[in-house]
C-alpha positions in Angstrom: 3.7 -21.1 -26.4 4.8 -20.3 -22.7 2.7 -17.5 -21.4 -0.5 -16.9 -22.9 -1.1 -13.2 -22.2 -1.4 -10.4 -24.8 1.7 -11.4 -26.5 1.8 -15.2 -26.3 -1.9 -15.2 -26.7 -1.7 -13.1 -30.1 1.7 -14.8 -31.3 -0.1 -18.2 -30.5 -3.2 -17.7 -32.4 -1.6 -16.2 -35.5 0.5 -19.1 -36.0 -2.2 -21.6 -35.5 -4.4 -19.9 -38.0 -1.5 -19.7 -40.5 -1.3 -23.9 -40.0 1.3 -24.2 -37.4 1.5 -26.8 -34.9 0.8 -24.7 -31.6 0.7 -25.8 -28.1 -0.2 -23.4 -25.5 1.4 -24.2 -22.0 -0.8 -22.6 -19.3 -0.9 -22.7 -15.3 -3.5 -25.0 -14.3 -5.8 -22.3 -13.0 -5.9 -20.7 -16.6 -6.2 -24.1 -18.1 -9.2 -24.9 -16.2 -11.0 -21.7 -17.7 -9.7 -21.9 -21.4 -12.3 -23.8 -23.6 -9.9 -24.7 -26.2 -10.3 -21.4 -28.6 -8.5 -18.5 -28.9 -10.4 -15.4 -29.9 -8.5 -12.3 -31.2 -9.8 -8.9 -32.1 -6.9 -7.4 -33.9 -6.5 -4.1 -35.6 -3.7 -5.7 -37.7 -4.9 -9.5 -38.0 -8.6 -9.1 -38.1 -10.8 -10.3 -35.6 -10.9 -14.5 -35.8 -11.2 -17.5 -33.4 -8.8 -20.5 -33.7 -8.9 -23.8 -31.7 -5.3 -24.1 -29.8 -4.7 -27.3 -27.4 -3.3 -26.3 -24.1 -1.4 -28.4 -21.3 -0.3 -27.6 -17.8 3.3 -28.8 -18.9 5.6 -29.9 -21.6 5.7 -33.6 -21.9 7.2 -33.9 -25.5 9.6 -32.5 -27.9 8.9 -29.4 -29.9 10.9 -27.4 -32.2 10.7 -23.8 -30.7 9.4 -23.1 -27.4 8.1 -19.2 -27.3 8.6 -17.7 -24.0 6.5 -14.8 -23.4 5.0 -14.3 -19.4 5.4 -11.1 -17.8 8.8 -11.1 -15.9 7.2 -11.4 -12.6 5.8 -14.6 -13.7 8.5 -15.9 -15.6 9.8 -18.1 -12.7 6.6 -20.0 -12.3 6.3 -20.1 -16.0 9.5 -22.0 -16.2 8.5 -24.7 -14.3 6.3 -25.9 -17.2 9.0 -26.4 -19.6 11.7 -28.7 -18.0 15.0 -28.3 -19.7 15.4 -32.1 -20.4 12.4 -32.0 -22.4 13.1 -28.7 -23.9 16.4 -30.2 -25.0 18.0 -28.6 -28.0 14.9 -26.7 -29.6 15.1 -22.9 -29.7 13.8 -20.9 -26.9 12.5 -17.6 -28.2 11.9 -14.9 -25.7 9.6 -11.8 -26.5 9.5 -10.6 -23.1 10.1 -7.0 -21.8 13.2 -5.9 -20.1 16.8 -7.3 -20.4 17.9 -9.5 -17.6 15.4 -12.5 -18.3 17.9 -13.5 -21.3 20.5 -14.5 -18.5 17.9 -16.6 -16.9 16.9 -18.5 -20.1 20.5 -19.1 -21.3 21.5 -20.3 -17.9 18.3 -22.9 -18.1 18.4 -24.1 -22.0 20.8 -24.9 -24.4 19.8 -22.5 -27.4 18.1 -19.2 -26.5 17.1 -16.5 -29.3 16.5 -13.0 -28.0 13.4 -11.5 -29.2 11.6 -8.0 -29.1 8.1 -7.3 -29.9 6.7 -4.1 -30.8 2.7 -4.2 -30.3 -0.1 -3.1 -28.0 -1.8 -6.3 -26.9 -3.6 -7.4 -23.7 -5.6 -10.6 -22.5 -9.1 -9.4 -22.0 -10.1 -12.9 -20.2 -8.6 -16.4 -20.6 -8.1 -17.3 -24.1 -9.4 -13.6 -25.3 -6.8 -11.5 -26.8 -7.2 -7.9 -28.0 -4.6 -6.2 -30.1 -5.1 -2.0 -30.7 -1.9 -0.7 -32.4 -1.6 -0.2 -36.0 1.4 -2.3 -35.8 2.9 -5.6 -34.6 6.7 -6.3 -35.3 9.1 -8.6 -34.0 13.0 -8.5 -34.1 15.0 -11.9 -33.8 18.8 -12.1 -32.9 18.7 -15.1 -35.4 16.4 -17.2 -37.1 15.4 -16.3 -40.5 13.2 -19.2 -40.9 11.4 -18.2 -37.4 11.1 -14.5 -38.9 9.4 -16.3 -42.3 6.9 -18.4 -40.4 6.0 -15.1 -38.4 5.4 -13.2 -41.7 3.5 -15.8 -43.0 1.2 -15.6 -39.9 0.6 -11.7 -40.7 3.4 -10.6 -38.4 6.1 -8.1 -39.7 9.2 -10.0 -38.5 13.0 -9.7 -39.2 16.4 -10.7 -38.1 18.4 -7.7 -36.6 21.5 -7.3 -34.7 23.0 -9.2 -31.5 20.8 -9.9 -28.6 21.9 -7.1 -26.2 21.2 -4.7 -28.8 17.6 -5.9 -30.0 16.9 -5.7 -26.0 18.0 -2.6 -25.3 16.8 -0.8 -28.8 13.4 -2.2 -27.4 13.9 -0.9 -23.8 14.7 2.6 -24.8 11.2 3.0 -26.1 9.5 0.8 -23.7 10.6 2.3 -20.5 9.8 5.8 -21.0 6.5 4.5 -22.7 5.8 2.4 -19.6 6.6 4.4 -16.7 5.6 7.8 -17.8 2.1 6.7 -19.1 1.6 4.6 -15.9 3.2 7.3 -13.5 1.1 10.1 -15.1 -2.3 7.9 -15.9 -2.1 9.2 -19.4 -1.5 8.0 -23.0 1.6 8.6 -24.8 0.5 11.6 -26.6 0.3 13.5 -23.0 3.9 12.5 -21.6 6.0 12.1 -25.4 7.5 15.7 -24.9 7.4 16.0 -21.1 10.6 15.6 -18.8 9.8 12.2 -17.6 9.6 10.7 -21.0 12.5 12.5 -22.6 14.7 12.2 -19.4 13.9 8.5 -18.8 14.7 7.9 -22.4 17.8 9.6 -22.2 19.3 7.6 -19.4 18.1 4.5 -21.0 20.3 5.2 -24.3 23.2 6.4 -22.4 23.1 3.1 -19.9 22.3 0.8 -23.3 25.6 2.4 -24.7 27.6 1.6 -21.7 26.2 -2.0 -22.0 27.5 -2.4 -25.3 24.4 -2.4 -27.4 24.6 -0.6 -30.5 21.1 1.6 -30.7 19.7 2.7 -33.9 19.0 6.3 -32.8 17.3 7.2 -35.8 15.0 4.4 -35.7 14.5 5.1 -32.1 13.4 8.4 -32.7 11.1 7.6 -35.7 9.3 5.2 -33.4 9.0 7.6 -30.4 7.7 10.2 -32.5 5.6 8.3 -34.9 3.7 6.2 -32.4 0.0 6.8 -31.8 -0.9 9.3 -29.1 -3.5 7.0 -28.2 -1.0 4.4 -27.4 -1.2 3.0 -23.7 1.5 0.7 -22.2 0.7 -2.7 -21.0 2.1 -1.5 -17.8 -0.5 0.9 -17.8 -3.3 -1.4 -18.5 -2.1 -3.9 -15.8 -2.2 -0.9 -13.3 -5.8 0.0 -14.1 -7.0 -3.8 -13.5 -4.9 -3.9 -10.3 -2.2 -6.3 -11.6 1.4 -6.5 -10.5 3.6 -4.2 -12.7 7.0 -5.2 -14.5 8.6 -2.4 -12.7 11.8 -4.2 -11.8 12.1 -5.6 -15.4 11.9 -2.5 -16.9 12.8 0.5 -14.8 15.0 -1.5 -12.8 17.2 -2.5 -15.5 17.9 0.9 -16.4 18.8 1.6 -12.6 21.0 -1.3 -12.2 22.9 -0.9 -15.6 23.2 3.0 -14.4 24.7 1.9 -11.3 27.3 -0.7 -13.0 28.5 1.9 -15.1 28.4 5.0 -12.6 25.5 6.7 -15.2 23.0 9.1 -13.5 19.4 7.9 -13.8 17.5 10.4 -11.4 14.6 10.7 -13.7 14.0 6.9 -14.0 14.7 6.4 -10.4 12.1 9.0 -9.5 9.6 7.1 -11.8 10.6 3.8 -10.1 9.8 5.3 -6.8 6.6 6.7 -7.5 5.2 3.6 -9.3 6.7 1.2 -6.4 5.0 3.5 -3.6 1.8 2.9 -5.5 1.9 -0.5 -5.6 -0.9 -2.2 -3.8 
């Protein structure tokens, strides 16, 4: 498990509890603080603690490398998993955005795209809090991987192609992350506002131009059905004074719009506001 934040810690703990052999790959500074046990408070999986070993580098063959760091930490994280050690293992990404897929494909032999829908955060090293009433994963391939996740209590399935999976998620995540953070408000306060709806419309248009086959009915159901109290991970990172994934999330929409000549003024304005507010 490469990246032990809100997503990696949650998935790693769930897999370990279900009996899978899990190894956490941590930066040395985090490894020093980790006491060998992942502690989870989850609205879906319940509250539990499970021992999971950690290392500061991958030194032996594995079956699957789950890649879950924030995009801003990806380059540093990848140094913990050398390609010659990973070899032909499947590399499954559950990161935000779309550009990381090409980075991973240029480094590893077998990359599987994944999208995770969850509200989860790392409270401290080894401690994860998951608040949303759902945990869902869609993979571009690997029915056996989906089965392993389901056995661990995570709703998982194999969906469409990698491009479609990543843009389907971004069509909800981009307006959610950018609008909730810019307005310092939960989803219920911004969902019907011009920033959220405008950013979503721009992301959908860019996704189509990029060749993604979005399920617009599913997107509408997720947008309208998500809890009013939902807060994005970007919003939580802002509250903690942490660097934000502005480029991975908003930047992906802007770059796609530029490539295809699609105006993205709402997304650009939100990105500008958040960038100006960065410490």
